[in-house]
N, C-alpha and C positions, 0 to 999 in steps of 0.2 A: 504494499499500500504505499511505503515512503517513494516510490518511483511514480506511482499515480500521483500524489501530492505535488511532487515535485514537478512533475507535467504541467498540473494548474498553475505553479507560484511561475514556471518558466514562461508561459503563454501569457499570465497576468502581467508580469514585468513588462512583456512587449507591448501590450494593452495600456499599461500605466505612462509608457513615454509617448503614447499616441495621446493618450489623454491629456497628457501635460502639453502638449502640442496645440492640442486645439482649445484647450482652456487659454494658452496663453499668457498667463498669469493673470486672470481675469479676476478670480476669488478673492485675492489680496488686494488687488486694486481697487476693486467694488466696495469691498469693506470700509475702507479709506474715505471713497470718494460719498457713499451714501451714508456715511456718518456724518460728513461734513453738511448734508442737505438735509438729513432725516426730519428736520422740521419743518420744510416746506413741502407740502404733499404734492405740488405741480413739479418742482423741481425733483423731487425724491421718485415721483412716477416715470418722469421723463429720462432720467438717467437710468432706471431699473430697467426701463422697456429697452431702451439703446444697446444697454450692456446684455442682457437675455437675448436679443436679436442676433450680435455679434457671435456672442459664444455657440449660439444655434447653427448659423453660416460655418463657423469654422469647424463644428461638427460636423456637419455633413462631407465636407474634406475629409475629414478623419476616417471617416466610414470607406472612403475611396480608397485610401492607405489600407484598410482592415482587409478590403477583398483582392488587393494587390497581394499583400503577404501570404493570404491564405491560400492563393493557388500557385504561388512561385517558391515559396521556401520550405525544404522536404522536411525539417523536422515540424512545421507547422500543418504539413499537409495530411502528416499522418491522423491527424484527429479535428480536421476542420470544423465540424459541428461545436467542438468544445471549444476551440478558438473563436468561433461566431458568439456562443453563448456568452463568453466571458468578455467580449466586446460590447455587451449590453451595458456596460459600466459608462462608456461615452455617452449613451443616450440619459441614461439616469443624471448623469453629472450636468448634462446641457439643461435640462429642464428642473434642476434641483433648487436651484438659487441660494445654497445654503448660506451664501455670503450677505444676502439681504437680513435674513434674521439676525446674523451677527451684528450688522452694522447696526441694527434699530435696538440691539440689546435683548432681544425677544429668548432669553436663554431658558427660561423655562418650558416653552414649548418645544425646543431642541432638545432638552434634556428627555421630556416626557416621550417625545416622539422616538427620538436614539433608543432609549431603552425599551420600549415595547418593542420595537423591530429586532433590537438584538436577544431578547429574551424569547421570541418567536421562532428566531434562526435557530437559538441554542437549541429548543426545544426540537424542531425541526431535525436539526443534525443527528440528534441522536435515534429519531423515530426511521428516519430515511437511510442514514449511512451506516450501513454494518458490516460492509467488505469491500473489495477493491472492485466489485463489478458495480458500486453504487457511484463512482467517481462522477459522472454527468449530474446526479443529485447533488453532490458536494461542491462542485462547480454553482450551480443555480442557488443554492442556499449562500455561498460565499458573496456572490453578487447582491442579492437581496440585503444581508446584513449589511455590508459595506454604504451601497447606495439606493438600497430599495425603497427608504423613507422619504427619497427626494420628490415621489409621486406627490405624497401630500403636501410637501413644500409647495408644489407648483400651483394646485388648486386653490390652497389657503392665499397666496399672494393676492387675490383678488379682494381682500380685505382693506389691503394696504396702498395699491395704486390706482389709478384713473386712467382713463383711455385716451391716449396721445395719439392725435392723427400723424399719419405716416409723413407728411409731408415736414413737420415739426422735429422730426426725428433725425441725429447726425451720428449715426454709429461708428463713422470712422474716426472720429477725434479721439475715442477711447484706443485705438488704435497702439499708437507711440507709445502712451505712459506705460500700456500693459504689457508693451514688448520688454520693456526694462524690466518688469516683475518676472517676464519668462525667463529672460536670460539667469536670473538669480535661482528660478527654479528648476530651470535645465540643470544647474551644477549642483543644486540639492540632490537633485533625483539620481544623478551619476552614482552616486556612493548610497542611495536610499535602494535603486534596482540593479544595478549593476553588478552586484555582487551574484545575484541569482543567473542573472545572463552567462556571466563568465563562469561561474561552476557548471552551468548548462552546457556550453561549448567545451571550457577547458579539462572537464571532468565528466562527470553522468547527473542523471536525473536523480540517482539514488542520494547524491552528495547536496544537491539542490534541496531535497526531502528533509535531509535532516539538518541543515542550515535552517530552512522554514521553519521547523518544529521550534527551534532556539529563538527566532526573532519574532515569533508569534508573541510567545511570553514578553519579551522586551517592548515589542509595539504597542501590545495592550495595556503596559503601564507607561510608555508614553505618550497614548492617547489620553490617558487621564490628565496627565501633567498639563497637555498640550492644549486643555481644555481653559486653562488659566490665560492663556493666548488669547482665544477667543473671545473672551471678557476684556483683557485689556486693552485689545489696539483698537477698538471703536473709543472706549474712552481715552486712552493716550493721545488718537488723534484729534480728539474733541479738544484736549485741554491744550495741544499746541496752537490748534485755530484761534484759541482763545486767551492765547497767552498767561495761561496758568501755569508759570513754570515752577513755582515752587511747590505747588501741589504734585506737578508731573515728576520732579527730581525726589520728594519724598515716596509716592507710591511706587517708581520705579525701585528704589532701593529695598523698600517691602517686599516687592514681588521677588528679587532675587533672592532674597533671605527665604521666603518661604518655599521656592523652588530647590534651596538647599535642605530646607527643613525637611522636604518630602523625600526626594530623589536621592539623597545619599543614605539613609537606611534604607529604602527600596532595592537600590543597586545591591547594597550589602546584602541584603537577607535573600537575593535571588541567587547570588552567588553561592551561600552555604544552602539553599534550600534547593539545588538546580536539580539533584539526584530525584528527589520523591514528586519534585513538579514535573518533571519530563518522564516518570513513570506513570502518575497518576495521570496526566492527561494526554500522554502519546504512547505507553507501554513500552516493556521491556526491550521491543526490537529497535527503539529509537536510543539508545545507548551511547552513540558517537555525538547526540545533541545535548549532552551533559554537559562535557568539557567547552564545546561550543557555547553555551550560555554562560558558562561563567565567565569567558573571554568577551561576551559582547555585552554582559551586563554592565559594564560602567557608562556605556554609549547612554544610560538612563539619564545620569548626572551630568553628562556633557553637552546632550542634547537639550536638555531641560535650561539649562544657565544659558547657552549659545542661543537658544530660541528666542529666550525673553531678552536677552542682549540686542541682539539682531533686528528680527520681526516685532518686536514689541515697543523698544525703547530708541533704536538708529532709524528704523525706516519710519515712523511717524514724522521724525526730526527731517526727514528728504535726504537720510544719508542711506540711502541703498546701494550707492556704489562700493561704500566700504564693504558691506555684508556680502556682495558679489565677489570681492576679493577675497575674504576670508572662505566664503564657499568653493571657490573656484581651488583656492590653495587644498582644500581638501578633496576634493575631487582629484586633481593631479596624484596627489598621496595614496588617494585608496585605488585608483587605477594602477597604478604603477606597483604598491605592494599587492595587489589581488593577483596583477601579471607573474611576479617574480614567488608567490608562496602557494597559489593555489594549486599548481601541478605537482607539487610535492607534498602538501599539507590538506589538501582539499578544503572541507568547510572549514576546519580550525585556522587556516591561512585567510579565507573569507571573513572570519569573526575578527581576526586580531586587525586585518586591514584597517576595518569600520572603525574599530574604537580608537586605532592611532590616527584616522582622518578625522573623526569628531573632535578629538582633543585638538589636533590642529586648526580646526575652526574655531573653537573656544580662544584658544592661546591667540589666535590671529586676531580673534574679533577685538580683544581686549587691548592688544598691543597698539593696533592702529585706531581704534576707535574710543580711545581711555578718555581723550578731552570732551567727549560727549555723553559719558557713562557716568551721571552721577553715583555711583554706586560703592560701598564700603565692603571689599570682599572679606577684610581680616578686621573682625568686630568680635566682642565679646558675646553678643546672640549668635551668630554662626559657630564660634569654638562649642557652643554648648549643643550643636546638633554634632558636630563632630565626637563629643563625649559621649554622648546618649547612642550613636551608632558604635561606638566602641563596646557600649555596654550589651547592646543586641548581638555583637558579634561574639561576646564571650559565651551568652546564652544559648544561640545557635551551635555555636561549635561543642557545647556540652550535648546538645539535642541528639546531633550527628553522631555521639558517641555513646547514645543510650540504645539499647537493643528494641527499636520500635519498628513497625511496618511504615510504609510510605503514607499511607493514610492517616495515622496518627501523627505522624511528624510535622505533615502540612496543618492538620487542624489544632494541635498543640503549638507548634513553632511559630506560626504566622499569627494568630490572634495573640498570644501571650507576648511576642516582640512588640507588637502595637501597643499594648497596655503598658508593657516594661518602659518603652520610649517615651510614652505620652506621660506618665506619673513621672519619669525624671524630669522632663521639661516642664509639667506644673509645679513640681518640686522646687526648680530654678526660676519660677516665676516668669517663664517664658510668655511672651504678647500674644503668641498664635494658639499655644496652650490655654492660657486664660478666656481668650475670646471664643476658644470652642466650648468652653467650660462655661462660658457665659450664655451661649446661643440654647445650649443643651438645657440649662436652667430656666432659661424662660420658655422654652417649649414643653417642658414639663410642667412649670405653672399652669400656661393653656389648657393643658389635658387633667388636670386635676381639678 
């Protein structure tokens, strides 16, 4: 089954590149532009319609590429129906307008919608996918889980925008600024998807399957952390437009500390819990994914911090060129290391390459963008997160040396680590721990 998952991931990586080209930087660009005009109904409607139609036209061109690849590339011709099914991602992305709901900060809807679709998809995965013959079901569920909720976005859009006559629209004015974001996204995607593609060409689909099993764990965690960026980008863009620079600096510094607070213990916990996690969710046949997961776990911290610094702090200030330089550095390093390491070390080489590439992006952003980053990386608050992480490191080390099955290690290790870390931060009067405690107390009072 690892070979089948590897094939799906290989095809999906190609589709992701096509999706990247058809989106042309629109999602990120649209969040910033709509956040600036969200209080003006006419301008909001006009901007949204223009960007939506531009994305639709680009998607049509993307499907031309899909058909061309489906019948000319030998590795895709092996399973054209599977490739075409995965290409539905392009359609759902075009109509999804997720960027609109981020810009108007309708996060309650985004959260509920995503949660429902993900839960239904998870149930469907257990019901319909039982063996290697169910690969088509697996691919369909994967598409629905990732972008199926975009259908609801499209129909709900009528609640927020007015009809704008065609003659008043100017689609092409958005092309050039979106293109700059596309260059940035292209750089990022190189070391996000290139690993799977290079593994597929330089090794085999089984290696892709082992690598995918490990990266799905880290991507799930990174997805949770990235949700903070969804909240901050429109807020930061609005602050910059209104010249609220003092509030911007304070929130930026707080956001980075929050990312360190979350990501440092998460990355450490995954390193120590990699064996039971892989066995529990993938099975004993995926043992090669264990060390792969340990090698790639640090990217949770690197991506978390660099994402906040680059896309949520520098980008609203109009410093996307600095982010492009940093991501370009990471892309070159990732490609070079992949080419050198994958032939000999397979999925381990790909994982190591990704971690080094993400670290290089973070270091480069800090070095070239320090003038525009109002951040205190070395502070008493951040030191507490390091000490708290060392505490749970010792605890998980002990758990790994106790004779427990994988289920018990996960059921005991993860919740106990969270409680231990939270209690430590609360005892040190950490600002985030105190805020969470106040929220929980207020919620309990409402229900009493």
